[in-house]
MDTraj code that builds the backbone (N, CA, C; nanometers):
import mdtraj as md
import numpy as np

residues = "UNK UNK UNK UNK UNK UNK UNK UNK UNK UNK UNK UNK UNK UNK UNK UNK UNK UNK UNK UNK UNK UNK UNK UNK UNK UNK UNK UNK UNK UNK UNK UNK UNK UNK UNK UNK UNK UNK UNK UNK UNK UNK UNK UNK UNK UNK UNK UNK UNK UNK UNK UNK UNK UNK UNK UNK UNK UNK UNK UNK UNK UNK UNK UNK UNK UNK UNK UNK UNK UNK UNK UNK UNK UNK UNK UNK UNK UNK UNK UNK UNK UNK UNK UNK UNK UNK UNK UNK UNK UNK UNK UNK UNK UNK UNK UNK UNK UNK UNK UNK UNK UNK UNK UNK UNK UNK UNK UNK UNK UNK UNK UNK UNK UNK UNK UNK UNK UNK UNK UNK UNK UNK UNK UNK UNK UNK UNK UNK UNK UNK UNK UNK UNK UNK UNK UNK UNK UNK UNK UNK UNK UNK UNK UNK UNK UNK UNK".split()
xyz = np.array([
    [0.2191, -3.3397, 2.0672],
    [0.0908, -3.2777, 2.1166],
    [0.0796, -3.1313, 2.1441],
    [-0.0141, -3.0902, 2.0544],
    [-0.0605, -2.9788, 2.0968],
    [-0.2012, -2.9454, 2.1819],
    [-0.1997, -2.8532, 2.2627],
    [-0.3098, -2.8396, 2.3608],
    [-0.4202, -2.7759, 2.2718],
    [-0.5603, -2.8064, 2.2856],
    [-0.6579, -2.7601, 2.2219],
    [-0.6729, -2.6145, 2.2451],
    [-0.7597, -2.5363, 2.1842],
    [-0.8052, -2.4082, 2.2312],
    [-0.8938, -2.4188, 2.3547],
    [-0.9664, -2.5253, 2.3671],
    [-1.0543, -2.5453, 2.4761],
    [-0.9758, -2.5478, 2.6057],
    [-0.8619, -2.6185, 2.6069],
    [-0.7695, -2.6419, 2.7173],
    [-0.6999, -2.5005, 2.7503],
    [-0.6506, -2.4552, 2.6423],
    [-0.5806, -2.3233, 2.6416],
    [-0.6680, -2.2121, 2.7161],
    [-0.8064, -2.1877, 2.6787],
    [-0.9105, -2.1193, 2.7430],
    [-0.9401, -2.1471, 2.8842],
    [-0.9305, -2.2916, 2.9063],
    [-0.9653, -2.3291, 3.0592],
    [-0.8647, -2.2893, 3.1448],
    [-0.7130, -2.3010, 3.1060],
    [-0.6095, -2.2547, 3.1798],
    [-0.6132, -2.0710, 3.1717],
    [-0.6534, -2.0118, 3.0973],
    [-0.6653, -1.8725, 3.1034],
    [-0.7685, -1.8362, 3.2001],
    [-0.8783, -1.9151, 3.1857],
    [-0.9882, -1.8572, 3.2965],
    [-0.9501, -1.8974, 3.4360],
    [-0.8752, -2.0097, 3.4617],
    [-0.8363, -2.0224, 3.5939],
    [-0.7264, -1.9323, 3.6331],
    [-0.6344, -1.8861, 3.5447],
    [-0.5502, -1.8057, 3.5876],
    [-0.6024, -1.6647, 3.5992],
    [-0.6917, -1.6137, 3.5033],
    [-0.7641, -1.4920, 3.5562],
    [-0.8285, -1.4964, 3.6651],
    [-0.9156, -1.5999, 3.7116],
    [-0.9846, -1.6004, 3.8463],
    [-0.8777, -1.6254, 3.9671],
    [-0.7847, -1.6756, 3.9335],
    [-0.6563, -1.6955, 4.0454],
    [-0.6148, -1.5819, 4.0687],
    [-0.5744, -1.4705, 3.9746],
    [-0.5230, -1.3686, 3.9839],
    [-0.6087, -1.2612, 4.0600],
    [-0.7299, -1.2753, 4.0439],
    [-0.8581, -1.1921, 4.0774],
    [-0.8919, -1.1635, 4.2275],
    [-0.7899, -1.2232, 4.2897],
    [-0.8257, -1.2544, 4.4518],
    [-0.9740, -1.2423, 4.4992],
    [-1.0120, -1.3821, 4.4331],
    [-1.1578, -1.4274, 4.4837],
    [-1.2720, -1.3478, 4.4526],
    [-1.2398, -1.2232, 4.3625],
    [-1.3596, -1.1424, 4.3410],
    [-1.4333, -1.2096, 4.2254],
    [-1.5520, -1.2101, 4.2276],
    [-1.6224, -1.2330, 4.1147],
    [-1.6183, -1.1795, 3.9845],
    [-1.5931, -1.2721, 3.8759],
    [-1.5493, -1.2051, 3.7333],
    [-1.6779, -1.2468, 3.6486],
    [-1.6983, -1.1955, 3.5417],
    [-1.8059, -1.2161, 3.4413],
    [-1.7409, -1.2886, 3.3179],
    [-1.7935, -1.3789, 3.2474],
    [-1.7285, -1.4339, 3.1312],
    [-1.7225, -1.2998, 3.0342],
    [-1.8062, -1.2200, 3.0180],
    [-1.7643, -1.0995, 2.9221],
    [-1.6268, -1.0315, 2.9708],
    [-1.6064, -1.0292, 3.1005],
    [-1.4930, -0.9606, 3.1566],
    [-1.3594, -1.0237, 3.1345],
    [-1.3655, -1.1512, 3.1427],
    [-1.2495, -1.2676, 3.1034],
    [-1.2334, -1.2510, 2.9471],
    [-1.3321, -1.2532, 2.8550],
    [-1.3321, -1.2579, 2.7187],
    [-1.2631, -1.1371, 2.6688],
    [-1.2983, -1.0135, 2.7172],
    [-1.2459, -0.8961, 2.6977],
    [-1.0967, -0.8947, 2.7326],
    [-1.0838, -0.9361, 2.8477],
    [-0.9229, -0.9399, 2.9092],
    [-0.8301, -0.9996, 2.8156],
    [-0.8702, -1.1152, 2.7540],
    [-0.8066, -1.2131, 2.6588],
    [-0.8348, -1.1936, 2.5217],
    [-0.9421, -1.0978, 2.4968],
    [-0.9746, -1.0706, 2.3668],
    [-1.0160, -1.1967, 2.2766],
    [-1.1065, -1.2739, 2.3365],
    [-1.1593, -1.4080, 2.2946],
    [-1.3104, -1.4143, 2.3035],
    [-1.3431, -1.5119, 2.2412],
    [-1.4990, -1.5036, 2.2115],
    [-1.5581, -1.5464, 2.3482],
    [-1.6631, -1.4778, 2.3756],
    [-1.7560, -1.4984, 2.5011],
    [-1.8538, -1.6305, 2.4681],
    [-1.8767, -1.6642, 2.3311],
    [-1.9625, -1.7914, 2.3281],
    [-1.8741, -1.9346, 2.3528],
    [-1.7461, -1.9057, 2.3132],
    [-1.6518, -2.0259, 2.3241],
    [-1.6166, -2.0340, 2.4986],
    [-1.6205, -1.9206, 2.5607],
    [-1.5714, -1.9083, 2.6863],
    [-1.7190, -1.9737, 2.7720],
    [-1.8106, -1.9359, 2.7481],
    [-1.9386, -1.9934, 2.8008],
    [-1.9291, -2.1338, 2.8177],
    [-1.8791, -2.2301, 2.7171],
    [-1.8604, -2.3688, 2.7297],
    [-1.7688, -2.3874, 2.7815],
    [-1.6518, -2.3204, 2.7794],
    [-1.5232, -2.3634, 2.8798],
    [-1.5572, -2.3433, 3.0330],
    [-1.6296, -2.2299, 3.0644],
    [-1.6929, -2.2013, 3.2041],
    [-1.7938, -2.3276, 3.2571],
    [-1.8571, -2.3649, 3.1708],
    [-1.9512, -2.4616, 3.1993],
    [-1.9030, -2.5836, 3.2428],
    [-1.7985, -2.6438, 3.1628],
    [-1.7116, -2.7560, 3.1967],
    [-1.6384, -2.7421, 3.3155],
    [-1.5879, -2.6194, 3.3363],
    [-1.4753, -2.6074, 3.4643],
    [-1.5673, -2.6257, 3.5657],
    [-1.6856, -2.5549, 3.5813],
    [-1.7656, -2.5511, 3.6750],
    [-1.8458, -2.7075, 3.7009],
    [-1.8658, -2.7866, 3.5894],
    [-1.8929, -2.9251, 3.6248],
    [-1.7779, -2.9948, 3.6866],
    [-1.6728, -2.9656, 3.6598],
    [-1.5332, -3.0481, 3.7055],
    [-1.5140, -2.9955, 3.8255],
    [-1.5813, -2.8951, 3.8963],
    [-1.5563, -2.8560, 4.0184],
    [-1.4449, -2.7357, 4.0633],
    [-1.3706, -2.6720, 3.9310],
    [-1.2517, -2.6008, 3.9505],
    [-1.3200, -2.4712, 3.9898],
    [-1.4331, -2.4266, 3.9327],
    [-1.5042, -2.2856, 3.9631],
    [-1.6409, -2.3120, 4.0194],
    [-1.6950, -2.2118, 4.0586],
    [-1.8359, -2.1819, 4.1118],
    [-1.8808, -2.0562, 4.0534],
    [-2.0367, -2.0859, 4.0412],
    [-2.0933, -1.9601, 3.9663],
    [-2.1969, -1.9090, 4.0756],
    [-2.1896, -1.7938, 4.0656],
    [-2.2998, -1.7199, 4.1483],
    [-2.4029, -1.6561, 4.0448],
    [-2.5298, -1.6701, 4.0670],
    [-2.6355, -1.6183, 3.9969],
    [-2.6726, -1.4904, 4.0182],
    [-2.7558, -1.4294, 3.9347],
    [-2.8223, -1.2972, 3.9988],
    [-2.7420, -1.1709, 3.9453],
    [-2.7985, -1.0702, 4.0006],
    [-2.7291, -0.9436, 3.9955],
    [-2.6184, -0.9375, 4.0455],
    [-2.4950, -0.8944, 3.9927],
    [-2.3662, -0.8874, 4.0558],
    [-2.3198, -1.0209, 4.0808],
    [-2.3737, -1.1241, 3.9953],
    [-2.3123, -1.2635, 4.0142],
    [-2.1929, -1.2638, 3.9311],
    [-2.1451, -1.3683, 3.9078],
    [-2.0243, -1.3986, 3.8165],
    [-1.9768, -1.5331, 3.8605],
    [-1.8496, -1.5641, 3.8375],
    [-1.7487, -1.6946, 3.8486],
    [-1.6526, -1.6590, 3.9480],
    [-1.5824, -1.7629, 4.0249],
    [-1.4817, -1.7517, 4.1091],
    [-1.4462, -1.9086, 4.1176],
    [-1.2842, -1.9057, 4.1516],
    [-1.2301, -2.0353, 4.1982],
    [-1.3348, -2.1078, 4.2938],
    [-1.3229, -2.2342, 4.2812],
    [-1.4120, -2.3081, 4.3785],
    [-1.2898, -2.4065, 4.4721],
    [-1.1681, -2.3949, 4.4306],
    [-1.0772, -2.4384, 4.5030],
    [-0.9550, -2.3515, 4.5048],
    [-0.8827, -2.3694, 4.6073],
    [-0.7294, -2.2720, 4.6100],
    [-0.6416, -2.2960, 4.4893],
    [-0.5868, -2.2236, 4.4687],
    [-0.4639, -2.2289, 4.3426],
    [-0.3818, -2.3457, 4.3486],
    [-0.3443, -2.3594, 4.4648],
    [-0.2541, -2.4791, 4.5195],
    [-0.3348, -2.6143, 4.5063],
    [-0.4524, -2.6416, 4.4853],
    [-0.5123, -2.7564, 4.4770],
    [-0.5535, -2.7683, 4.3612],
    [-0.5312, -2.6915, 4.2419],
    [-0.5616, -2.7277, 4.1238],
    [-0.4352, -2.7586, 4.0286],
    [-0.4078, -2.8965, 4.0063],
    [-0.3117, -2.9467, 3.9561],
    [-0.3254, -2.9314, 3.7817],
    [-0.2141, -2.8624, 3.7271],
    [-0.2147, -2.8568, 3.5929],
    [-0.2395, -2.9784, 3.5050],
    [-0.1830, -3.0887, 3.5466],
    [-0.1869, -3.2077, 3.4897],
    [-0.3336, -3.2556, 3.4858],
    [-0.4099, -3.2397, 3.6022],
    [-0.5206, -3.2793, 3.6040],
    [-0.6455, -3.2152, 3.5302],
    [-0.6116, -3.0756, 3.5237],
    [-0.6936, -2.9816, 3.4364],
    [-0.6914, -3.0232, 3.2679],
    [-0.5533, -3.0391, 3.2358],
    [-0.5511, -3.0884, 3.1117],
    [-0.6094, -3.2256, 3.0926],
    [-0.5991, -3.3163, 3.1625],
    [-0.6616, -3.4307, 3.1416],
    [-0.7843, -3.4400, 3.1447],
    [-0.8514, -3.3327, 3.2033],
    [-1.0080, -3.3195, 3.2122],
    [-1.0598, -3.2407, 3.0784],
    [-0.9885, -3.1517, 3.0285],
    [-1.0233, -3.0722, 2.9234],
    [-0.9891, -3.1197, 2.7654],
    [-0.9046, -3.2186, 2.7665],
    [-0.8089, -3.2738, 2.6432],
    [-0.9054, -3.3904, 2.6011],
    [-0.9077, -3.4195, 2.4849],
    [-0.9833, -3.5582, 2.4636],
    [-0.8887, -3.6539, 2.3772],
    [-0.7713, -3.6221, 2.3478],
    [-0.6854, -3.6977, 2.2796],
    [-0.5555, -3.6983, 2.2978],
    [-0.4967, -3.7953, 2.3559],
    [-0.3628, -3.8097, 2.3955],
    [-0.2832, -3.9094, 2.3244],
    [-0.3552, -3.9525, 2.2074],
    [-0.2966, -4.0493, 2.1382],
    [-0.1635, -3.9842, 2.0327],
    [-0.0302, -3.9892, 2.0480],
    [0.0544, -3.9085, 1.9796],
    [0.0725, -3.9689, 1.8454],
    [0.0458, -4.1147, 1.8428],
    [0.0311, -4.1674, 1.6950],
    [-0.0815, -4.2465, 1.6820],
    [-0.0949, -4.3041, 1.5471],
    [-0.2145, -4.3784, 1.5250],
    [-0.2084, -4.5082, 1.6031],
    [-0.1034, -4.5676, 1.6221],
    [-0.1423, -4.7017, 1.6993],
    [-0.1833, -4.6769, 1.8482],
    [-0.1693, -4.5835, 1.9038],
    [-0.2373, -4.5651, 2.0688],
    [-0.3719, -4.5849, 2.0250],
    [-0.4260, -4.5553, 1.9366],
    [-0.5810, -4.5797, 1.9392],
    [-0.6009, -4.7249, 1.9284],
    [-0.7281, -4.7555, 1.9867],
    [-0.7646, -4.8891, 1.9931],
    [-0.7958, -4.9657, 1.8356],
    [-0.8447, -4.8670, 1.7474],
    [-0.8873, -4.9310, 1.6168],
    [-0.7553, -4.8951, 1.5354],
    [-0.6425, -4.9278, 1.5639],
    [-0.5068, -4.8975, 1.4760],
    [-0.5247, -5.0215, 1.3634],
    [-0.4762, -4.9512, 1.2509],
    [-0.4724, -5.0438, 1.1445],
    [-0.3046, -5.0452, 1.1098],
    [-0.2339, -4.9938, 1.2016],
    [-0.0864, -4.9975, 1.1588],
    [-0.0273, -5.1300, 1.1406],
    [0.0330, -5.1791, 1.0129],
    [0.0947, -5.2789, 1.0115],
    [0.2074, -5.3220, 1.0916],
    [0.2890, -5.2264, 1.1493],
    [0.4062, -5.2295, 1.2440],
    [0.3598, -5.2575, 1.3848],
    [0.2470, -5.2492, 1.4057],
    [0.2268, -5.2500, 1.5560],
    [0.2825, -5.3688, 1.6248],
    [0.2692, -5.4749, 1.5842],
    [0.3302, -5.5905, 1.6656],
    [0.5059, -5.5863, 1.6993],
    [0.5666, -5.5231, 1.5995],
    [0.7094, -5.5189, 1.5815],
    [0.7634, -5.3853, 1.6211],
    [0.6873, -5.2911, 1.6318],
    [0.7331, -5.1518, 1.6339],
    [0.8109, -5.1190, 1.8004],
    [0.9159, -5.0468, 1.7833],
    [0.9854, -4.9912, 1.8935],
    [0.9424, -4.8540, 1.9280],
    [0.8717, -4.7968, 1.8568],
    [0.8429, -4.6471, 1.8490],
    [0.7158, -4.6118, 1.9738],
    [0.6458, -4.6988, 1.9750],
    [0.5121, -4.6884, 2.0570],
    [0.5535, -4.6842, 2.1911],
    [0.6442, -4.7919, 2.2516],
    [0.6617, -4.7794, 2.4045],
    [0.7405, -4.6351, 2.4120],
    [0.8261, -4.5860, 2.3381],
    [0.9109, -4.4884, 2.3719],
    [0.8262, -4.3588, 2.3828],
    [0.7164, -4.3577, 2.2728],
    [0.6336, -4.2387, 2.2908],
    [0.5348, -4.2515, 2.4179],
    [0.4994, -4.3591, 2.4245],
    [0.4246, -4.3506, 2.5384],
    [0.4926, -4.3222, 2.6807],
    [0.6230, -4.3550, 2.6971],
    [0.7204, -4.3122, 2.8029],
    [0.7241, -4.1823, 2.7967],
    [0.7371, -4.1015, 2.6876],
    [0.7390, -3.9400, 2.6841],
    [0.5960, -3.8855, 2.7200],
    [0.5000, -3.9475, 2.6856],
    [0.3626, -3.9101, 2.7360],
    [0.3380, -3.9041, 2.8743],
    [0.4062, -4.0106, 2.9446],
    [0.3716, -4.0420, 3.0721],
    [0.4809, -3.9282, 3.1673],
    [0.5853, -3.9226, 3.0952],
    [0.6784, -3.8155, 3.1466],
    [0.6478, -3.6717, 3.1353],
    [0.5610, -3.6298, 3.0233],
    [0.4989, -3.5172, 3.0418],
    [0.3919, -3.4899, 3.1430],
    [0.3007, -3.5810, 3.1630],
    [0.2039, -3.5601, 3.2904],
    [0.2757, -3.5754, 3.4336],
    [0.3879, -3.6412, 3.4452],
    [0.4558, -3.6557, 3.5526],
    [0.5067, -3.5073, 3.5790],
    [0.5487, -3.4493, 3.4874],
    [0.5966, -3.2917, 3.4941],
    [0.4725, -3.2106, 3.5369],
    [0.3633, -3.2177, 3.4419],
    [0.2504, -3.1219, 3.4656],
    [0.1774, -3.1479, 3.6067],
    [0.1855, -3.2755, 3.6555],
    [0.1289, -3.3127, 3.7914],
    [0.2015, -3.2405, 3.8864],
    [0.3280, -3.2055, 3.8735],
    [0.4054, -3.1388, 3.9783],
    [0.3651, -2.9684, 4.0043],
    [0.3052, -2.9306, 3.8935],
    [0.2705, -2.7890, 3.8994],
    [0.1084, -2.7775, 3.9255],
    [0.0953, -2.6579, 4.0036],
    [-0.0557, -2.6187, 4.0382],
    [-0.0746, -2.5027, 3.9871],
    [-0.2272, -2.4343, 3.9908],
    [-0.2360, -2.3145, 3.9321],
    [-0.1585, -2.2281, 4.0150],
    [-0.1420, -2.2500, 4.1327],
    [-0.0597, -2.1283, 4.2286],
    [0.0717, -2.1064, 4.1626],
    [0.1400, -2.1884, 4.0922],
    [0.2822, -2.1730, 4.0103],
    [0.2437, -2.0817, 3.9082],
    [0.1486, -2.0958, 3.8433],
    [0.1100, -1.9714, 3.7365],
    [0.1083, -1.8426, 3.7916],
    [0.0796, -1.8346, 3.9151],
    [0.0363, -1.7056, 3.9842],
    [0.1489, -1.6399, 4.0512],
    [0.2619, -1.7002, 4.0646],
    [0.3611, -1.6406, 4.1258],
    [0.3926, -1.4904, 4.1070],
    [0.3852, -1.4214, 4.0053],
    [0.3824, -1.2869, 3.9592],
    [0.2746, -1.2324, 3.9384],
    [0.1980, -1.2001, 4.0674],
    [0.0653, -1.1695, 4.0169],
    [0.0582, -1.0226, 3.9785],
    [0.1508, -0.9330, 3.9910],
    [0.1318, -0.7887, 3.9567],
    [0.1497, -0.7914, 3.7957],
    [0.2334, -0.8873, 3.7433],
    [0.2546, -0.9023, 3.6146],
    [0.1280, -0.9342, 3.5602],
    [0.0429, -1.0343, 3.5750],
    [-0.0551, -1.0908, 3.5240],
    [-0.1641, -0.9805, 3.5418],
    [-0.1792, -0.9299, 3.6637],
    [-0.2818, -0.8258, 3.6936],
    [-0.2659, -0.7086, 3.5791],
    [-0.1495, -0.6567, 3.5347],
    [-0.1067, -0.5501, 3.4413],
    [-0.1340, -0.6084, 3.3218],
    [-0.0836, -0.7413, 3.2866],
    [-0.1419, -0.7937, 3.1543],
    [-0.2766, -0.7949, 3.1033],
    [-0.3582, -0.8400, 3.2028],
    [-0.4926, -0.8263, 3.2002],
    [-0.5756, -0.7118, 3.2269],
    [-0.5296, -0.5891, 3.2861],
    [-0.5546, -0.4567, 3.3069],
    [-0.6894, -0.4831, 3.4132],
    [-0.6319, -0.5412, 3.4877],
    [-0.7194, -0.5748, 3.6492],
    [-0.7093, -0.4787, 3.7251],
    [-0.7801, -0.4312, 3.7979],
    [-0.7463, -0.3168, 3.8993],
    [-0.6699, -0.4073, 4.0329],
    [-0.5585, -0.3516, 4.0692],
    [-0.4845, -0.4215, 4.1807],
    [-0.5784, -0.4454, 4.3012],
    [-0.5386, -0.5469, 4.3764],
    [-0.6166, -0.5733, 4.5062],
    [-0.5990, -0.4511, 4.6099],
    [-0.7170, -0.4173, 4.6855],
    [-0.7029, -0.3295, 4.7847],
    [-0.6431, -0.3508, 4.9076],
    [-0.6109, -0.5106, 4.9052],
    [-0.5468, -0.5357, 5.0372],
    [-0.4350, -0.5076, 5.0733],
])
top = md.Topology()
chain = top.add_chain()
for i, resn in enumerate(residues, 1):
    res = top.add_residue(resn, chain, resSeq=i)
    for name in ("N", "CA", "C"):
        top.add_atom(name, md.element.get_by_symbol(name[0]), res)
traj = md.Trajectory(xyz[None], top)
């Protein structure tokens, strides 16, 4: 399984906002920090807002920030929200035409592996990704917090 660009960007936005000490950030600022498309990021930010991970502040001086504490944002939950396909093989899909489906022993093994992946991801939160904030702040060329 490979995470989509959408999920990758979603996690990046959350990390950026998490290390940003609750200061408002703009889509342009985040896109510049990562060297990625503002247009694609707008879609990501919209979905993160709909899912309740971030909040937006409109108007002059507005921007986005986390709507929850980093410790309340499960990585497994974010990935489930942003990915659309967890079917590792064709037979996981409801319209499978695999002739081995009734006799195959691979499907339950792959299903167990998929469940194990999410059990691990569910043990971690955004806070776990922010344990070295100085390194992230430096990598993203952010100004250190004045606190």
